[in-house]
C-alpha positions, 0 to 999 in steps of 0.5 A, spaced: 805 913 750 802 908 755 800 901 754 796 896 758 800 891 762 797 885 767 801 884 773 801 876 775 803 872 781 807 866 779 804 859 781 808 853 782 806 846 781 810 840 784 811 834 779 815 828 781 818 832 787 820 838 782 817 845 782 815 847 775 812 854 774 805 853 771 805 859 766 797 858 764 794 858 771 798 864 773 792 869 777 791 876 775 794 881 781 792 887 777 791 890 771 794 897 770 796 902 764 804 904 764 809 908 761 815 904 758 822 907 758 829 904 757 834 904 762 840 909 761 846 911 765 848 907 771 842 903 771 844 900 764 851 899 766 849 895 772 844 891 768 849 889 763 854 887 768 849 882 771 848 880 764 841 882 763 838 883 756 832 886 753 831 890 760 825 895 760 822 899 766 815 901 767 813 907 770 806 906 774 802 910 778 803 909 786 797 904 789 797 900 795 797 894 791 804 896 789 806 897 796 804 890 798 809 887 793 815 890 796 820 885 798 817 880 793 818 882 786 820 875 784 813 872 786 810 876 780 811 878 773 809 883 768 805 881 761 803 886 756 796 885 754 797 887 746 803 883 745 803 878 750 810 879 752 812 877 759 817 880 763 821 878 769 821 883 775 828 884 778 827 890 782 821 895 784 823 902 785 819 906 790 822 913 788 825 914 795 818 913 799 815 918 794 807 916 793 806 918 786 810 913 781 813 906 782 818 904 777 818 896 775 825 894 772 824 888 768 827 883 763 824 880 757 823 872 758 819 870 752 
């Protein structure tokens, strides 16, 4: 089952010398269809060891915009269109250089 997700870029504003994330003003980076999947095996145990809760993996078709996110996963977040749920991206798996699928490993934030 595929769902529609928005990948958005995180935006910060400075107030009183502190950086605060501006969640309402986050610009769209791209809208895509993705297949959600649960983590299993070693991936699940690593997430539990890192004290991550409500983790999910989104499987996407490869595109150049996803390649541009390499090394900058913390600058983006995922938002489900239907439910409005937000997920923090903690790892992007490019499947050993394969240019077919990309997996975004995420933790639910709200």
